[in-house]
Each structure stands twice: as structure tokens, then as C-alpha cells.
Kinemage of the C-alpha trace (Angstrom):
@kinemage 1
@onewidth
@group {chain A} dominant
@subgroup {mainchain}
@vectorlist {calphas} color= white
{ca met a 1} P 97.721 134.010 50.450
{ca thr a 2} L 100.118 131.477 52.001
{ca val a 3} L 103.840 132.198 52.029
{ca ala a 4} L 104.390 129.159 49.810
{ca ala a 5} L 102.295 130.817 47.116
{ca arg a 6} L 104.179 134.109 47.265
{ca val a 7} L 106.874 135.106 44.775
{ca ala a 8} L 109.925 137.267 45.491
{ca leu a 9} L 112.366 138.741 42.960
{ca val a 10} L 115.859 139.664 44.155
{ca thr a 11} L 118.265 141.648 41.972
{ca gly a 12} L 121.991 141.290 42.521
{ca ala a 13} L 121.229 137.848 43.933
{ca gly a 14} L 124.454 136.078 43.004
{ca ser a 15} L 126.456 137.109 46.065
{ca gly a 16} L 126.573 139.163 49.235
{ca ile a 17} L 123.408 140.820 50.497
{ca gly a 18} L 121.285 139.628 47.579
{ca arg a 19} L 122.280 136.023 48.130
{ca ser a 20} L 121.628 136.306 51.872
{ca ala a 21} L 118.164 137.722 51.200
{ca ala a 22} L 117.452 134.938 48.705
{ca glu a 23} L 118.474 132.317 51.248
{ca ala a 24} L 116.205 133.833 53.915
{ca leu a 25} L 113.240 134.140 51.561
{ca his a 26} L 113.682 130.610 50.250
{ca gly a 27} L 113.933 129.279 53.787
{ca ala a 28} L 110.614 130.931 54.604
{ca gly a 29} L 108.900 129.280 51.636
{ca phe a 30} L 108.901 132.033 49.006
{ca arg a 31} L 109.250 131.082 45.365
{ca leu a 32} L 112.202 132.997 43.966
{ca val a 33} L 113.387 134.830 40.894
{ca leu a 34} L 117.109 135.530 41.166
{ca ala a 35} L 118.491 138.211 38.856
{ca gly a 36} L 122.047 139.379 38.275
{ca arg a 37} L 124.656 140.019 35.645
{ca arg a 38} L 126.456 136.663 36.004
{ca gln a 39} L 124.250 133.711 35.153
{ca glu a 40} L 126.711 131.138 36.495
{ca met a 41} L 126.624 132.666 39.973
{ca leu a 42} L 122.827 132.692 40.004
{ca asp a 43} L 122.732 129.052 38.904
{ca arg a 44} L 125.130 128.179 41.739
{ca val a 45} L 122.879 129.875 44.290
{ca val a 46} L 119.845 127.967 43.012
{ca ala a 47} L 121.758 124.685 43.225
{ca glu a 48} L 123.075 125.374 46.720
{ca leu a 49} L 119.592 126.293 47.912
{ca gly a 50} L 118.371 122.924 46.669
{ca ala a 51} L 115.627 124.718 44.760
{ca thr a 52} L 113.700 123.205 41.862
{ca pro a 53} L 112.368 124.820 38.659
{ca ala a 54} L 109.005 125.017 40.412
{ca thr a 55} L 110.452 127.135 43.230
{ca ala a 56} L 113.289 129.185 41.707
{ca leu a 57} L 114.202 130.876 38.437
{ca ala a 58} L 117.637 132.357 37.677
{ca val a 59} L 117.693 135.151 35.086
{ca gly a 60} L 120.799 136.917 33.856
{ca cys a 61} L 119.912 140.598 33.727
{ca asp a 62} L 121.575 144.000 33.602
{ca val a 63} L 119.077 146.170 35.479
{ca ser a 64} L 120.301 149.294 33.685
{ca asp a 65} L 119.053 147.866 30.363
{ca pro a 66} L 115.305 148.534 29.833
{ca ala a 67} L 114.900 145.605 27.447
{ca ala a 68} L 116.593 143.223 29.883
{ca val a 69} L 114.354 144.404 32.727
{ca gln a 70} L 111.232 143.949 30.590
{ca ser a 71} L 112.340 140.411 29.757
{ca leu a 72} L 113.050 139.689 33.443
{ca phe a 73} L 109.524 140.588 34.502
{ca glu a 74} L 107.927 138.817 31.558
{ca arg a 75} L 109.790 135.641 32.507
{ca thr a 76} L 108.750 136.085 36.131
{ca glu a 77} L 105.097 136.315 35.167
{ca arg a 78} L 105.323 133.348 32.799
{ca ala a 79} L 107.013 131.187 35.434
{ca phe a 80} L 104.965 132.065 38.507
{ca gly a 81} L 101.987 134.139 37.375
{ca arg a 82} L 102.579 137.016 39.795
{ca leu a 83} L 105.076 138.959 41.919
{ca asp a 84} L 104.611 139.703 45.613
{ca val a 85} L 107.999 141.091 46.680
{ca leu a 86} L 110.709 142.931 44.734
{ca phe a 87} L 114.038 143.473 46.507
{ca asn a 88} L 115.914 146.136 44.518
{ca asn a 89} L 119.378 145.158 45.683
{ca ala a 90} L 121.715 145.378 42.677
{ca gly a 91} L 124.275 148.143 43.037
{ca val a 92} L 127.799 149.241 42.187
{ca ser a 93} L 130.263 151.871 43.362
{ca ala a 94} L 132.951 153.969 41.690
{ca pro a 95} L 136.656 153.987 42.599
{ca ala a 96} L 137.397 155.937 45.794
{ca val a 97} L 138.944 159.022 44.215
{ca ser a 98} L 138.546 162.752 44.722
{ca leu a 99} L 135.291 164.117 43.343
{ca glu a 100} L 136.970 166.008 40.525
{ca asp a 101} L 138.715 162.829 39.363
{ca val a 102} L 135.530 160.775 38.887
{ca ser a 103} L 135.167 160.173 35.165
{ca phe a 104} L 131.865 160.673 33.391
{ca ala a 105} L 131.816 156.958 32.532
{ca gln a 106} L 132.251 156.031 36.205
{ca trp a 107} L 129.519 158.448 37.267
{ca lys a 108} L 127.138 157.183 34.592
{ca thr a 109} L 127.707 153.522 35.466
{ca val a 110} L 126.802 154.112 39.120
{ca val a 111} L 123.738 156.198 38.248
{ca asp a 112} L 122.574 153.701 35.609
{ca val a 113} L 122.691 150.722 37.992
{ca asn a 114} L 121.946 152.225 41.399
{ca leu a 115} L 119.199 154.642 40.387
{ca thr a 116} L 117.927 153.989 36.876
{ca gly a 117} L 118.003 150.222 37.440
{ca val a 118} L 115.893 150.551 40.588
{ca phe a 119} L 113.431 152.799 38.755
{ca leu a 120} L 113.106 150.412 35.813
{ca cys a 121} L 112.491 147.405 38.082
{ca thr a 122} L 110.042 149.381 40.218
{ca gln a 123} L 108.148 150.510 37.139
{ca ala a 124} L 107.895 146.956 35.823
{ca ala a 125} L 106.833 145.666 39.245
{ca phe a 126} L 104.107 148.331 39.438
{ca arg a 127} L 102.630 147.228 36.134
{ca leu a 128} L 102.524 143.588 37.190
{ca met a 129} L 101.367 144.180 40.771
{ca lys a 130} L 98.518 146.454 39.658
{ca arg a 131} L 96.995 143.941 37.258
{ca gln a 132} L 97.536 140.667 39.127
{ca asp a 133} L 94.906 139.030 41.313
{ca pro a 134} L 95.138 139.394 44.269
{ca arg a 135} L 96.354 142.901 43.481
{ca gly a 136} L 99.360 144.573 45.089
{ca gly a 137} L 102.749 143.658 46.475
{ca arg a 138} L 105.803 145.006 48.253
{ca ile a 139} L 108.944 146.731 46.969
{ca ile a 140} L 112.041 146.881 49.173
{ca asn a 141} L 114.896 149.155 48.119
{ca asn a 142} L 118.464 148.628 49.269
{ca gly a 143} L 119.479 152.121 50.319
{ca ser a 144} L 122.540 152.894 52.402
{ca ile a 145} L 123.529 154.844 55.463
{ca ser a 146} L 125.812 156.618 52.995
{ca ala a 147} L 122.720 158.480 51.814
{ca tyr a 148} L 122.800 160.384 55.091
{ca val a 149} L 126.422 160.107 56.233
{ca pro a 150} L 128.642 159.553 53.183
{ca arg a 151} L 132.183 158.289 53.240
{ca pro a 152} L 135.003 160.398 51.802
{ca arg a 153} L 135.486 160.025 48.054
{ca ser a 154} L 132.099 158.428 47.397
{ca ala a 155} L 130.129 161.127 45.563
{ca pro a 156} L 128.505 158.897 42.878
{ca tyr a 157} L 127.435 156.223 45.359
{ca ala a 158} L 126.213 158.671 48.009
{ca ala a 159} L 124.294 160.708 45.437
{ca thr a 160} L 122.470 157.693 44.022
{ca lys a 161} L 121.618 156.284 47.443
{ca his a 162} L 120.251 159.669 48.518
{ca ala a 163} L 118.110 159.615 45.378
{ca ile a 164} L 116.844 156.139 46.295
{ca ser a 165} L 115.432 157.567 49.531
{ca gly a 166} L 113.351 159.995 47.466
{ca leu a 167} L 112.280 157.247 45.090
{ca thr a 168} L 111.256 155.080 48.043
{ca arg a 169} L 108.977 157.809 49.402
{ca ala a 170} L 107.472 158.521 45.982
{ca thr a 171} L 106.901 154.826 45.332
{ca ala a 172} L 105.246 154.369 48.722
{ca leu a 173} L 102.940 157.286 47.970
{ca asp a 174} L 102.060 156.284 44.410
{ca gly a 175} L 101.537 152.673 45.414
{ca arg a 176} L 98.920 153.356 48.091
{ca ala a 177} L 95.957 153.258 45.738
{ca tyr a 178} L 97.026 149.869 44.345
{ca asp a 179} L 97.983 148.024 47.567
{ca ile a 180} L 101.674 148.368 46.752
{ca ala a 181} L 103.863 149.027 49.783
{ca cys a 182} L 107.425 150.310 49.486
{ca gly a 183} L 110.158 150.498 52.097
{ca gln a 184} L 113.913 150.894 52.272
{ca ile a 185} L 116.627 149.055 54.176
{ca asp a 186} L 119.804 151.021 54.934
{ca ile a 187} L 122.710 148.686 55.647
{ca gly a 188} L 125.969 149.455 57.404
{ca asn a 189} L 129.037 147.187 57.204
{ca ala a 190} L 127.601 143.794 56.323
{ca ala a 191} L 130.373 141.221 56.015
{ca thr a 192} L 130.612 140.464 52.296
{ca ser a 193} L 133.469 140.276 49.802
{ca met a 194} L 132.802 143.926 48.934
{ca thr a 195} L 133.524 145.051 52.522
{ca ala a 196} L 136.583 142.877 53.217
{ca ala a 197} L 138.862 145.945 53.154
{ca met a 198} L 137.128 147.272 56.274
{ca glu a 199} L 139.149 144.868 58.398
{ca gln a 200} L 142.427 146.433 57.194
{ca gly a 201} L 141.179 149.998 57.484
{ca leu a 202} L 139.184 152.608 55.579
{ca leu a 203} L 139.639 156.330 55.076
{ca gln a 204} L 137.688 158.302 57.683
{ca ala a 205} L 136.353 161.855 57.496
{ca asp a 206} L 139.251 163.148 59.617
{ca gly a 207} L 141.810 161.701 57.193
{ca ser a 208} L 142.800 158.750 59.355
{ca ile a 209} L 142.730 155.099 58.284
{ca arg a 210} L 140.895 152.836 60.708
{ca pro a 211} L 139.511 149.299 60.662
{ca glu a 212} L 135.739 149.027 61.061
{ca pro a 213} L 133.589 146.302 62.645
{ca arg a 214} L 131.326 144.279 60.372
{ca met a 215} L 128.191 142.230 61.010
{ca asp a 216} L 127.082 138.830 59.734
{ca val a 217} L 125.358 139.318 56.368
{ca glu a 218} L 122.821 136.655 57.369
{ca gln a 219} L 121.287 139.220 59.713
{ca val a 220} L 120.599 141.466 56.723
{ca gly a 221} L 118.816 138.630 54.944
{ca gln a 222} L 116.651 138.091 57.999
{ca ala a 223} L 115.832 141.816 58.120
{ca val a 224} L 114.738 141.757 54.472
{ca leu a 225} L 112.583 138.737 55.269
{ca gln a 226} L 110.974 140.627 58.147
{ca met a 227} L 110.004 143.448 55.798
{ca ala a 228} L 108.858 141.023 53.087
{ca gly a 229} L 106.688 139.011 55.452
{ca leu a 230} L 104.513 141.879 56.657
{ca pro a 231} L 100.861 142.095 55.554
{ca leu a 232} L 100.319 144.840 52.973
{ca glu a 233} L 98.416 147.038 55.412
{ca thr a 234} L 101.693 147.412 57.353
{ca asn a 235} L 104.933 148.929 56.068
{ca ile a 236} L 108.436 149.517 57.374
{ca leu a 237} L 109.205 152.689 55.455
{ca phe a 238} L 112.863 152.875 56.539
{ca met a 239} L 114.960 150.365 58.437
{ca thr a 240} L 118.613 150.802 59.435
{ca ile a 241} L 120.616 147.673 60.230
{ca met a 242} L 124.301 148.085 61.036
{ca ala a 243} L 127.304 146.747 62.865
{ca thr a 244} L 126.784 148.034 66.392
{ca lys a 245} L 130.256 149.497 66.834
{ca met a 246} L 130.805 150.924 63.368
{ca pro a 247} L 131.482 154.681 63.120
{ca tyr a 248} L 128.046 155.806 62.005
{ca val a 249} L 126.436 157.658 64.887
{ca gly a 250} L 128.819 160.547 65.312
{ca arg a 251} L 130.708 159.873 62.101
{ca gly a 252} L 132.638 162.903 60.908
């Protein structure tokens, strides 16, 4: 199958890492489905990419809502007939407060989006990838280095990203029989609006406040493209891409 015939779905595609991945995939010739909570941002991305209805579809979707996810994948199949790559990118975090001060609502919101949303999209992708012809596809999960080395006051986020690592392994295993590959990209300090505070300083494990280096988010998009472009007999199970000088190796 040529790249131009392949279809990629990116969640959380309206900004940041999701937008960067969409740009890279579009530049390589993938047809795109862009999903996110804010339709106007998705429409802006499509317009700025110069995409046409034949090459891109923008779908407002809350990935924590099963009905919305079902509709997203139904619209994908109607528009393009198949799905070759799913980038499970949508995610949120809770306020940086002490663990005992995290409200149940805050905890549930992070779990619903970061974990349940990834599961729902993966489940829907499995159903489509198993029955399409040619069969199979690739699922890429946006994990985090926080799954292994969490920041202070980040229990909900760290817990869900650790769970994603388990889901990635289980998906990779269950997908083998159906030519479905699954891998995870763990990202450290990509320069997006969500990480702007890093330049002023973040709380470190030793209690100090220090600025942290960031990397160009375009490099993350290119890394996602590298994973997406592999033949299905090859898989990057886990990839870590990070700002070289950030406090990760030896953090704590």
C-alpha cells in the first residue's frame, strides 16, 4: 500500500504534539482524521495544512465518551474506508497539588481521558483494523517519561501514564494475530504551550525550583512519523525522545 493511500487518526490534534504529528503525517502523504474537543482548532489545523476534504477530516470528539469515540471511527471509515495508524495523543493533567489534595473529580478526569480514552480508541481501532482489507494497522500511544520518573505532585498523570505502558504491551500482544502493531512514544519537555512554565522554573524532587530545557515539538512529530512509516512486520515498542539536557537521567 502506498503512503498516499494510508489513513492516520490523531487525537488531541488541535495543538501541541498532536498538531505536530498531524503536520508530519500530512507532509508524508497520509490522509488524516484529526480529533479533539475543540472543533474550531481542528478546522484551523486543516486549513493551515492546505488539506482538502479528500485528504483530511476534522471531528470534534471527547475521547472519554464511548458514544463520541464510536462516532469518530464510524466517520473515519465512511470517509476513507480504513485506518492504518492511530496516534492516541489526547491527554490532560491535574493541578500540581499534594496527593491528598487531589479531588475525586480531578482524578477521574485524568483517568477518563488519559487511560479510558486511549482504551476506547484502541478498542475501536482493533475492530476496524481486523476487518479491513488489507488487514491490520499500527497504534501509537503517547506515554510519558513521567511513567517511570514522575514529577512531584503529579500522581494522577503519572499513574495513568504508567498504566498506558501496560496497555501498550497488552495491545502489542493481542494485536499480533491480526497484523496490528502497537508502540509507545515517551516524550520529555517538548516546547508547547503546555510546557511554557518550564522556562521560568518547575518544582524538582529536591524541593528546588529550576528552569528546564525544552526541545522543538517538530522533532516529536517526526518521531511519530518514523514509527508510523514502518512496515507492520517491524515495531518500535518503546521510544523515548527528550530534550538532551533536561533532568531525566538522574532525576531525583
